[in-house]
N, C-alpha and C positions, 0 to 999 in steps of 0.2 A: 503493499499500499504506499510506504514511504516512496520507493520508486516512481509509481504512477503519478504522485504528487509532484516530485521532482521533474517528471518529463512534461507535465502539463505545465509548471511554472515556467520550464526552459522554452517551451512553445508559445506561450501566450502572456509573457511578462508585461507586455505593454498593454494589455487588455484589463480595464479597472477591475471588473467582476471576477475574471479569472485568476488576476493576480492576489486580490484580496481572498477570495475563497480558498485557495490553495495554501497561500502563506499561513493561514489560520488553521487548516487542516493538518497541514506539516507540523507547525507550532504544536498543536494539540497531541498528535500520535508522537512527536518525539519525546514529548516530556511523559505522557502517560506511558509509554513503553519502557524508557529507559531511565527517566528520575523518579518515578512513582514506584511506591513500595506496594501498592495495591494491585491485584491481578485478576483481571475481570475481562480482557479482550476476547478470550477464546468465546464466553457469552455473548459479548457484545456484537462480533461479526454475525453470528447466528441471528441474533434478535433483529440487527440492522437489515438483513435478507428478508426476513419476515415482513417488518415494517415498510419496506419498499412498496410493496402491493397497495396498502391503503394510501400511502403518499402518492403514487402514481394515479390512482382513481381519484383522489381529491384535486390534485393538480389539473386532470383532464377535464373534470366536471368545472373548477374555476376557469380554466383557459378557454372551454366552449362557451361560457357567458361572457367572454371578454373582459374579466376583471384582471386577468394575469396576461400581463405582455413583457416579452423579454426584449429588451435592447440589444439587437445583433450586432451594433459596432462595440458593445463592451465584452462581447463572449468570444468564443473560438467558432461560432458556427457550425460546431459538432453536436448535432442532436441524436439522442438516443429515444425512439419513440415518442418523438414531438416535444421533447424536454431537451435543453442544453445540458451538456455532460457535468456542467458545473452546477447545476440544481441538485444533483445526485450527491455530490461531495458537499455543498452546503448543508444539506439534509444530514449527511454522516457528521458533519462538525457539530451540529446542532445538537445531535442525539448524543454524541459521545460526551460534549460537555455537560449535558444534563445527567447521563449515566455515571460519570465521572463524580459529581458534586454528590449525587445520591450514595455512591458507595463511600465516599469520603466522610459525609455526616454519619452514614450509618457505622462506620469503623470508630468514629469519634464517641457515638453513643454506646458502643460496646465496652469501650475502655472507661467511660463516666460510670455505667452500671455495674461493670465487672469489678 
């Protein structure tokens, strides 16, 4: 996953949406994989794959109603099922941050209660 983020950063560093998305995801992955003491990524990837289905369906419903418009000049113009590839990684970053914070607070609660 780190290699994919670096490759997309290499090819899309001039695009604002692409650069910010992949810099944030790369920073999160590096921190959580190498600096963090909590180990939950094996469960996270499975959860991410399952949650891609409702994410895609929700985006398609919103896009069909013309509520969601992607700026083609800010992305790589690389689409996967009518969504820019950056949207999937943006979702990964948001979900990863939420799961990390949940796991962090859960581990703090165990230390306080224990």
